[in-house]
C-alpha positions in Angstrom: 4.7 19.2 -5.6 8.2 18.7 -7.0 9.1 15.2 -8.1 12.6 13.6 -7.7 13.6 10.8 -9.9 14.3 7.7 -7.9 17.4 5.6 -8.6 15.9 2.2 -9.7 18.3 -0.7 -9.9 17.8 -3.5 -12.4 19.2 -6.2 -10.2 17.1 -8.8 -8.4 13.9 -7.4 -6.7 14.3 -6.3 -3.1 11.0 -7.9 -2.2 9.0 -10.7 -3.9 5.5 -11.8 -2.8 4.1 -15.0 -4.2 0.6 -16.3 -3.6 0.3 -14.5 -0.3 -2.8 -15.6 1.8 -3.9 -14.4 5.2 -7.1 -16.1 6.4 -8.6 -15.5 9.8 -10.6 -18.3 11.3 -14.2 -17.8 12.3 -15.1 -19.9 15.4 -18.0 -20.6 17.6 -18.8 -22.5 20.8 -18.2 -21.8 24.4 -14.4 -22.0 24.1 -14.4 -20.9 20.4 -13.0 -24.3 19.5 -15.1 -25.0 16.4 -14.1 -23.3 13.2 -17.1 -22.5 11.0 -15.4 -20.5 8.3 -12.7 -18.0 7.6 -12.2 -14.4 6.6 -10.0 -14.2 3.5 -8.4 -10.9 4.1 -5.6 -11.6 1.6 -6.3 -14.3 -0.9 -3.4 -15.0 -3.3 -1.5 -11.7 -3.7 1.7 -11.6 -5.8 4.0 -8.7 -6.8 7.6 -7.5 -6.7 9.3 -4.4 -5.4 12.4 -3.3 -7.3 15.2 -1.6 -5.5 14.8 2.2 -5.3 11.2 2.3 -6.6 7.9 3.3 -5.0 5.1 0.7 -5.5 1.6 2.1 -4.8 -1.0 -0.3 -3.5 -4.5 1.0 -3.8 -8.1 -0.1 -3.4 -11.3 0.4 -1.4 -11.2 0.2 2.4 -11.2 -3.4 3.6 -9.6 -4.8 0.4 -6.6 -6.2 2.3 -3.9 -3.5 1.8 -2.9 -3.1 5.4 -3.1 -6.8 6.1 -0.7 -7.4 3.2 1.7 -4.9 4.8 1.6 -6.6 8.2 2.0 -10.0 6.6 5.2 -8.8 4.8 6.6 -7.7 8.1 5.6 -11.1 9.5 3.4 -9.5 12.1 0.6 -11.8 11.1 0.6 -15.6 10.6 0.6 -16.5 6.9 -2.0 -19.0 5.6 0.0 -19.6 2.4 2.4 -18.0 0.1 6.1 -17.0 0.0 8.0 -13.8 1.0 11.5 -13.3 -0.3 13.3 -10.2 1.1 16.8 -9.2 0.0 17.4 -12.7 -1.5 16.3 -14.6 1.7 13.1 -16.6 2.0 11.6 -15.3 5.3 8.3 -17.1 5.0 9.0 -19.5 7.8 11.4 -17.4 9.9 11.0 -17.6 13.6 10.8 -14.4 15.8 14.5 -14.6 16.6 15.3 -14.9 12.9 13.1 -12.0 12.0 14.7 -9.7 14.5 17.7 -8.6 12.3 15.4 -8.7 9.2 13.1 -6.1 10.8 16.0 -3.7 11.0 15.9 -3.6 7.3 12.1 -3.1 6.9 10.2 -0.5 8.8 6.7 1.0 8.8 5.1 4.4 8.9 1.6 4.2 10.4 -1.6 5.9 9.3 -2.4 7.6 12.6 0.2 10.2 13.6 -1.6 10.6 16.9 -2.0 7.0 18.0 1.3 5.7 16.8 3.5 7.8 19.2 3.7 7.1 22.9 2.3 10.3 24.6 4.5 9.7 27.7 7.8 9.7 25.9 9.8 12.7 24.7 10.5 12.9 21.0 14.2 12.0 21.5 13.3 8.7 23.1 10.5 7.9 20.6 12.9 8.4 17.6 15.7 6.5 19.4 13.6 3.6 20.6 14.5 1.4 17.7 18.2 2.0 18.4 17.6 0.9 22.0 15.5 -2.1 21.1 18.1 -3.5 18.6 21.1 -2.4 20.6 22.5 0.0 18.0 24.6 3.0 18.9 24.7 2.0 22.6 27.1 4.8 23.6 25.2 7.8 24.7 27.1 10.2 22.5 26.5 8.1 19.4 22.9 7.6 20.3 22.3 11.3 20.8 24.1 12.2 17.6 22.0 9.7 15.6 18.8 11.0 17.0 19.8 14.6 16.2 20.7 13.6 12.7 17.2 12.0 12.2 15.4 15.1 13.6 17.3 17.3 11.1 16.7 14.8 8.3 12.9 15.0 8.5 12.9 18.8 8.8 12.3 19.3 12.5 14.2 21.7 14.8 16.8 20.5 17.3 15.0 22.0 20.3 11.9 19.8 19.5 13.7 16.7 20.7 12.8 17.2 24.3 9.1 17.9 23.7 6.2 15.5 24.0 3.9 14.4 21.1 0.9 16.5 22.2 3.0 19.6 21.5 3.1 18.9 17.8 0.7 19.2 14.9 -0.4 16.1 12.9 2.2 16.8 10.1 5.0 17.2 12.6 4.0 14.0 14.4 4.1 12.1 11.1 7.6 13.5 10.5 8.5 12.1 14.0 7.1 8.7 12.9 9.1 8.8 9.7 12.3 9.7 11.6 11.7 6.7 14.0 11.2 4.4 11.0 14.5 5.6 9.5 16.5 5.2 12.7 17.9 1.8 11.7 18.6 2.8 8.1 16.1 0.3 6.5 16.1 -0.6 2.8 12.3 -1.0 2.7 9.9 1.5 4.1 6.2 0.5 4.2 3.9 3.5 4.4 0.3 2.6 5.4 -1.8 5.5 4.4 0.7 8.0 6.0 -1.1 11.2 4.9 -4.8 10.2 5.0 -5.3 11.9 8.4 -3.6 15.2 7.4 -4.8 18.4 5.8 -4.2 18.6 2.0 -1.4 21.2 2.2 0.4 19.1 4.9 -0.1 15.9 2.8 2.0 17.6 0.0 4.8 18.4 2.4 5.0 14.9 3.8 4.8 13.3 0.3 7.6 15.6 -0.9 9.6 14.7 2.2 9.3 11.0 1.4 10.3 11.6 -2.2 13.4 13.5 -1.1 14.3 10.9 1.5 14.0 8.1 -1.1 16.4 10.0 -3.5 18.8 10.7 -0.7 18.8 7.4 1.1 18.0 5.0 -1.8 14.8 3.7 -0.1 12.4 1.3 -1.6 8.8 2.3 -0.6 5.6 0.3 -0.5 3.0 3.1 -0.4 -0.5 2.1 0.6 -3.3 4.6 0.0 -6.8 5.1 -1.3 -6.2 8.6 -2.7 -5.3 8.0 -6.3 -4.0 11.5 -6.9 -1.4 11.0 -4.2 -0.5 7.6 -5.6 -0.1 9.0 -9.1 2.4 11.6 -7.8 4.6 9.4 -5.7 4.5 5.9 -7.3 6.6 4.4 -10.1 4.3 1.3 -10.4 0.8 0.7 -9.0 -1.1 -2.3 -7.9 -4.9 -2.3 -7.5 -6.5 -4.6 -4.9 -10.1 -5.8 -4.7 -11.4 -8.1 -2.0 -8.0 -9.6 -1.1 -6.7 -10.0 -4.6 -4.5 -8.0 -7.0 -6.6 -7.2 -10.1 -4.1 -5.1 -12.0 -0.5 -3.9 -11.8 1.3 -1.5 -14.2 3.6 1.4 -14.4 2.1 4.6 -13.1 1.5 6.2 -16.5 0.2 3.0 -18.1 -2.3 2.4 -15.3 -3.6 6.0 -15.1 -3.7 6.6 -18.9 -4.8 3.1 -20.1 -6.5 1.2 -17.2 -7.6 -2.2 -18.4 -9.5 -3.9 -15.5 -13.2 -2.6 -15.1 -12.6 -2.0 -11.4 -9.5 0.1 -12.1 -11.4 2.1 -14.6 -14.2 2.8 -12.1 -11.7 3.8 -9.4 -10.0 6.3 -11.8 -13.3 7.7 -13.0 -14.2 8.6 -9.4 -11.2 11.0 -9.2 -12.6 14.5 -9.8 -11.2 16.5 -12.7 -10.4 20.2 -11.8 -12.2 21.5 -14.8 -16.0 21.9 -14.7 -16.5 21.6 -18.5 -14.4 18.4 -18.7 -16.1 17.0 -15.6 -19.6 17.6 -17.0 -18.8 15.8 -20.3 -16.9 12.9 -18.8 -18.5 9.5 -18.9 -19.8 8.5 -15.5 -18.8 5.0 -14.3 -20.6 3.9 -11.2 -20.0 0.6 -9.5 -23.3 -1.0 -8.6 -24.0 -2.9 -5.4 -22.1 -3.4 -2.2 -18.7 -4.9 -1.6 -19.2 -8.6 -0.9 -18.2 -10.1 2.5 -14.7 -11.3 2.7 -16.1 -14.2 4.8 -18.2 -15.4 1.8 -16.6 -13.9 -1.3 -18.1 -14.7 -4.7 -16.9 -17.7 -6.7 -14.8 -17.0 -9.7 -13.8 -13.4 -10.2 -14.6 -11.5 -7.0 -15.7 -8.5 -8.9 -18.2 -10.2 -11.2 -21.4 -9.4 -9.1 -20.7 -5.7 -9.6 -19.2 -5.8 -13.1 -21.7 -5.0 -15.9 -19.4 -6.6 -18.6 -19.0 -9.9 -16.7 -19.4 -13.1 -18.8 -20.4 -16.5 -17.6 -16.7 -17.5 -17.3 -16.3 -14.8 -14.7 -18.8 -16.5 -12.4 -17.1 -19.9 -12.7 -13.4 -19.3 -12.8 -11.1 -16.8 -11.1 -9.0 -15.1 -13.8 -5.2 -15.4 -13.4 -3.0 -12.3 -13.1 -1.3 -12.4 -16.6 0.9 -10.0 -18.5 -0.4 -7.8 -21.4 1.4 -6.4 -24.4 2.1 -3.1 -22.6 3.8 -4.9 -19.6 0.9 -4.6 -17.3 -0.5 -7.5 -15.3 -4.3 -7.9 -15.4 -6.7 -10.4 -13.8 -9.6 -10.2 -16.3 -11.1 -12.8 -18.6 -12.2 -10.2 -21.2 -8.7 -8.6 -21.4 -7.0 -11.9 -22.0 -9.7 -13.2 -24.4 -8.8 -10.4 -26.9 -12.1 -8.6 -26.4 -10.6 -6.1 -24.1 -12.9 -4.0 -22.0 -14.1 -1.7 -24.7 -17.6 -2.8 -23.9 -17.3 -0.8 -20.6 -17.3 2.4 -22.6 -20.1 1.2 -24.9 -22.9 2.1 -22.4 -22.7 -0.9 -20.0 -21.7 1.4 -17.1 -24.3 4.0 -17.9 -24.2 7.3 -19.7 -22.2 10.5 -19.6 -23.0 13.0 -16.9 -24.3 15.5 -19.4 -26.7 13.2 -21.2 -30.4 12.7 -20.5 
């Protein structure tokens, strides 16, 4: 898969997230009036998106990645935190105030089958954002814009009058991308856009997004659980666990020198396409089950599954602090100077080839 170098500006970030929290109440009673707890889907997430870059957000299923995306779009009610987009604090914007903002931030959904209306022709699906926001109202301009978008994502002109069921999964995702680009957004949020596609089709869609970013100057928030795809497309990467960011770093720094024990375990799970290297590689297995987001552990959320946890991990949640290499890590061991070298000293287990 060919890579294109994005044009990354050094001005103010396009998007800034500070202390974002999204908690869903758990209620009981006949009219569900009594709150007995909350589900902490997102619990204090902070990061920045620089103009023209791709920021990969990874983690296990249920860690809060998609909820974070919906919160950024203000499609969910925020419990706490601050969202600044293109220099404007949109945290408390009303629906009317968000309407023009949403022209500048669009989303590509995970399911290419369920995200398209089966009763609409492709021309109307792609042009729907134009109609909703009253852009290009003249029929000739509307049709020209739709034709441009169809060509932009690599589809043929005669496909515009077909229905979604006449397309493959990869073609449907291209239609979804074209629809997301209709209003010329500056931010594109991709929520696992290739997880439902075959591997060969995944590469085509990823290359399309990379080319579109270079051509249109897009900023992309790319949510995924496939680390090989994230490594290919991302400039920086953030790792989430149980509603919190545990590490952010440049792509090369995170993949070559992961610091948080959870990040190390995730990367170790990625298979190496060399049987000899794979057989000698140290095996890192995360013990236990993911705790409930309704009753997360005190202190560091990862400590019940972390073999190098110290007493402080059980008592105090570590802050997300910078390291000497420019990464941001939420780990007491890293910031105490001990590092996580103990992880490779046998705490995780032994190499695959050992007895």
